[in-house]
Backbone as CSV, one residue per row, in Angstrom:
resi,resn,N_x,N_y,N_z,CA_x,CA_y,CA_z,C_x,C_y,C_z
1,MET,0.695,-1.166,-0.327,0.099,-0.473,0.312,1.001,1.508,0.033
2,VAL,0.678,1.987,-0.383,1.374,3.434,-1.159,0.494,4.316,-0.181
3,VAL,1.214,4.973,0.838,0.498,6.021,1.945,1.265,7.340,1.230
4,PRO,0.233,8.534,0.687,0.492,9.781,0.117,1.833,10.575,1.094
5,ALA,2.541,11.218,0.680,3.863,11.740,1.345,3.162,12.635,2.625
6,TYR,1.646,13.027,2.428,1.281,14.042,3.218,0.539,13.693,4.584
7,LYS,0.021,12.244,4.364,-0.239,11.780,5.603,0.629,10.973,6.416
8,ALA,2.028,10.535,5.794,2.889,10.024,6.492,3.953,10.760,7.167
9,HIS,3.522,11.742,7.212,4.860,12.741,8.113,3.888,13.116,9.730
10,GLY,4.855,12.210,10.791,4.244,12.161,11.616,4.285,13.460,12.596
11,GLU,5.061,14.494,11.859,5.001,15.768,12.772,3.350,16.370,12.591
12,LEU,2.827,16.097,12.077,1.420,16.672,11.520,0.679,15.920,12.473
13,GLY,1.158,15.168,13.233,-0.143,14.253,14.368,-0.432,15.363,14.963
14,ALA,0.456,16.032,15.638,0.631,17.277,16.321,-0.103,18.164,16.604
15,ILE,-0.948,18.422,15.567,-1.576,19.476,15.008,-3.331,18.999,15.221
16,SER,-3.923,19.322,15.917,-4.886,18.660,15.487,-6.401,19.726,14.429
17,GLN,-7.096,18.712,14.449,-8.498,19.329,13.223,-8.651,20.776,14.315
18,LEU,-8.778,20.661,15.994,-9.218,21.660,16.659,-8.472,23.006,16.601
19,ASP,-7.297,22.681,16.092,-6.478,23.971,15.994,-6.829,24.770,14.827
20,CYS,-7.684,24.858,14.694,-8.585,25.519,13.677,-8.020,27.097,13.251
21,GLY,-7.638,27.351,12.197,-6.947,29.056,12.010,-6.547,29.137,10.315
22,CYS,-5.411,29.960,10.571,-5.097,30.073,9.233,-3.541,29.902,9.386
23,GLY,-2.934,28.775,8.460,-1.263,28.616,8.878,-0.404,28.540,7.345
24,CYS,0.627,28.590,7.485,1.733,29.014,6.455,2.762,27.646,6.153
25,GLY,3.061,27.242,5.322,4.252,26.356,5.336,4.837,27.089,4.706
26,CYS,6.121,27.606,5.308,7.258,28.068,4.884,8.237,27.103,4.027
27,GLY,8.824,27.357,2.968,9.911,26.069,2.276,9.134,25.433,2.127
28,CYS,7.942,25.189,1.312,7.322,23.957,1.554,7.416,23.100,0.015
29,GLY,8.396,23.087,-0.729,9.306,22.845,-1.691,8.132,22.103,-2.449
30,LEU,7.545,20.968,-2.743,6.733,20.244,-3.639,5.579,20.012,-2.885
31,GLY,5.261,20.576,-1.607,3.565,20.891,-1.014,3.270,19.647,-0.344
32,THR,3.804,18.225,-0.463,3.368,17.330,0.341,3.436,17.296,1.633
33,ILE,3.887,18.368,2.269,4.164,18.438,3.693,2.878,19.546,4.328
34,THR,2.826,20.366,3.119,1.760,21.525,3.278,0.492,20.897,2.807
35,LEU,0.318,19.980,2.476,-0.946,19.320,1.936,-1.896,19.095,2.876
36,GLY,-0.499,18.251,3.867,-1.195,17.510,4.933,-1.484,18.665,6.009
37,LEU,-0.817,19.261,6.274,-0.905,20.502,7.070,-2.387,21.569,6.789
38,ALA,-2.761,21.453,5.652,-4.048,21.777,4.880,-4.890,20.915,5.705
39,VAL,-5.081,19.661,5.149,-6.207,18.506,5.477,-6.249,18.595,7.268
40,ARG,-5.176,19.148,8.322,-5.410,19.049,9.862,-6.175,20.362,9.866
41,LEU,-5.866,21.363,9.016,-6.018,23.093,9.586,-7.912,23.138,8.797
42,ARG,-7.990,22.225,8.347,-9.606,22.437,7.327,-10.599,22.770,8.490
43,PRO,-11.426,23.795,8.266,-11.419,24.660,7.335,-10.953,26.004,7.174
44,GLY,-9.567,25.780,8.367,-8.301,27.107,8.126,-7.871,27.006,6.814
45,ARG,-7.470,28.553,6.391,-6.711,28.494,5.038,-5.299,28.688,5.554
46,VAL,-4.852,27.865,4.421,-2.911,27.389,4.757,-2.419,28.224,3.538
47,VAL,-1.599,28.798,3.589,-0.600,28.525,1.985,0.577,28.418,1.988
48,GLY,1.199,28.118,1.153,2.510,27.154,1.059,3.425,28.507,0.357
49,VAL,4.269,28.260,0.816,5.436,29.721,0.038,6.721,28.649,-0.184
50,GLU,7.056,29.133,-1.021,8.500,28.342,-1.694,9.179,29.604,-2.630
51,VAL,10.375,29.331,-2.432,10.944,30.682,-2.876,11.757,29.894,-4.971
52,ALA,11.384,28.549,-4.941,11.590,27.750,-6.582,10.394,27.703,-7.351
53,GLU,10.297,28.545,-8.218,9.642,28.403,-8.768,8.564,26.987,-9.162
54,LEU,9.601,26.206,-9.625,9.804,24.713,-9.887,8.811,23.964,-8.784
55,GLY,9.275,24.118,-7.682,8.494,23.849,-6.635,7.490,23.919,-6.473
56,VAL,6.502,25.456,-6.729,5.290,25.646,-6.661,4.509,25.504,-7.881
57,GLU,5.366,25.165,-8.679,4.336,24.758,-10.025,4.282,23.212,-9.814
58,TRP,4.862,22.354,-9.126,4.995,20.747,-8.957,3.775,20.972,-7.464
59,ALA,3.667,21.633,-6.567,2.821,21.860,-5.651,1.426,22.640,-6.348
60,ARG,1.325,23.149,-6.991,0.116,23.435,-7.428,-0.587,22.899,-8.428
61,THR,-0.052,21.640,-9.044,-0.115,20.586,-10.120,-0.661,19.339,-8.859
62,ARG,0.125,19.334,-8.158,-0.408,18.447,-6.810,-1.900,18.535,-6.552
63,LEU,-2.088,19.724,-6.369,-3.274,20.335,-5.629,-4.559,20.035,-6.617
64,ARG,-3.590,20.279,-7.716,-5.304,20.390,-9.053,-5.526,19.028,-8.619
65,ARG,-4.985,18.236,-8.609,-5.757,16.925,-8.499,-6.345,16.366,-7.051
66,LEU,-6.336,17.252,-6.543,-7.395,17.339,-4.826,-8.395,18.488,-4.660
67,PRO,-9.282,18.404,-5.682,-10.432,19.364,-5.929,-11.335,20.049,-4.525
68,THR,-11.347,18.875,-3.265,-11.723,19.444,-2.869,-11.609,19.769,-1.765
69,LEU,-9.881,20.152,-1.690,-8.809,20.720,-0.667,-8.852,22.542,-1.114
70,LYS,-10.018,23.481,-0.860,-10.007,24.353,-1.167,-9.207,25.264,-0.032
71,ASN,-9.203,25.063,0.902,-8.096,25.725,1.911,-6.840,26.104,1.695
72,LEU,-6.350,25.832,0.385,-4.887,25.811,0.111,-4.403,26.380,-0.600
73,SER,-3.775,27.331,-1.012,-2.849,27.834,-2.053,-1.607,27.972,-1.681
74,PHE,-0.814,28.175,-3.085,0.705,27.713,-3.206,1.087,29.314,-3.702
75,GLN,2.749,29.432,-3.241,2.638,30.669,-3.956,4.399,31.034,-3.586
76,ASN,4.827,31.897,-4.757,5.953,31.398,-5.180,6.924,32.801,-4.090
77,ALA,7.442,32.768,-3.669,8.592,34.252,-2.873,9.402,33.792,-2.181
78,ASP,9.772,34.321,-1.438,11.173,34.869,-0.339,10.774,34.557,0.820
79,ILE,11.162,33.605,1.409,11.001,33.938,3.061,11.422,34.698,3.704
80,TYR,12.734,35.714,3.669,12.861,37.126,3.760,11.953,37.936,3.425
81,ALA,11.503,37.820,2.316,10.472,39.369,2.023,8.877,38.357,1.752
82,LEU,8.550,38.290,2.739,7.376,37.420,3.015,5.928,38.204,2.487
83,PRO,4.935,38.163,1.396,4.155,39.130,1.313,2.940,39.154,2.080
84,PHE,3.204,39.068,3.253,2.019,39.061,4.191,2.442,39.871,5.329
85,GLU,1.303,40.940,6.179,1.425,41.620,7.053,1.880,40.650,8.750
86,ASP,2.348,40.952,9.096,2.767,40.605,10.720,1.756,39.737,11.548
87,GLU,2.077,39.265,11.706,0.931,38.285,12.500,-0.542,38.122,11.846
88,SER,-0.081,37.703,10.730,-1.564,36.854,9.616,-1.753,35.764,9.843
89,PHE,-1.155,34.912,10.566,-1.276,33.364,10.163,-0.968,32.884,12.087
90,ASP,-2.080,31.729,12.232,-2.114,31.542,13.388,-1.044,30.348,13.624
91,ARG,-0.864,29.649,12.834,0.456,28.766,12.513,1.188,28.937,11.686
92,VAL,2.772,28.773,11.447,4.143,28.944,11.012,4.299,27.369,11.076
93,PHE,4.482,26.795,9.817,4.777,25.396,9.656,6.274,25.220,8.690
94,GLY,7.529,24.563,9.139,8.620,24.641,8.085,9.460,23.131,8.632
95,HIS,9.172,22.402,7.620,9.982,20.764,7.749,11.635,21.380,7.352
96,ALA,12.232,21.117,7.957,13.489,20.906,7.728,14.038,22.287,6.968
97,LEU,13.813,23.323,7.638,13.662,24.511,6.784,14.816,25.353,8.157
98,LEU,14.632,25.191,9.077,15.648,26.360,9.924,16.784,26.541,9.601
99,GLU,17.566,25.156,9.353,19.109,25.060,9.439,19.195,25.726,7.947
100,HIS,18.592,26.391,6.912,18.923,27.323,6.336,18.794,28.236,5.924
101,LEU,17.887,29.000,7.528,17.726,30.336,7.450,18.932,31.146,8.221
102,ALA,19.105,32.259,7.713,20.156,33.474,8.825,19.280,33.831,9.701
103,GLU,18.392,33.986,9.129,17.435,35.060,10.598,16.281,34.282,10.907
104,SER,15.262,34.241,11.516,14.036,34.051,11.686,12.767,34.851,10.951
105,PRO,11.824,33.992,10.212,10.665,34.048,10.013,9.872,34.407,10.555
106,TRP,9.556,34.149,11.903,8.411,33.915,12.474,7.646,34.914,12.670
107,ARG,8.092,36.437,12.521,7.213,37.241,13.088,6.285,37.307,12.187
108,PHE,5.961,36.805,11.326,4.300,36.536,10.659,3.323,35.718,11.443
109,ALA,4.059,34.993,12.464,2.984,33.915,12.979,2.335,35.043,14.011
110,ARG,1.031,35.257,14.574,0.988,35.558,15.780,1.344,34.554,17.404
111,SER,1.856,35.376,18.273,2.109,34.906,19.433,0.793,34.179,20.167
112,ILE,1.552,33.119,20.724,0.820,32.124,21.420,0.185,32.597,23.060
113,GLY,-0.993,32.674,22.471,-1.899,33.818,23.915,-2.309,34.700,23.808
114,SER,-2.586,35.352,22.151,-2.665,36.659,22.285,-4.095,36.625,21.455
């Protein structure tokens, strides 16, 4: 049996469906993990962000095969110049991302408890 990558990642198990809100998958690559994030945060809005245009193309192609997943979008952007206002998201998710960054992008997430 083949398990879709977005269902196989254990990190998503900590995010319950009760954590609805909006989320951002930073450095989403081909979008497989961000798809899982969108499923877990449904009906909350999720935006996958990737600097590589090819990655965004692949992610959008994958998303078109899942027409019922309407709360997810992908966009090409540099994580250091994200096109979002501060505190735009309730959850920010980055899988295998932090080791590639020189500074923190988390100012775009609302503080816990606010």
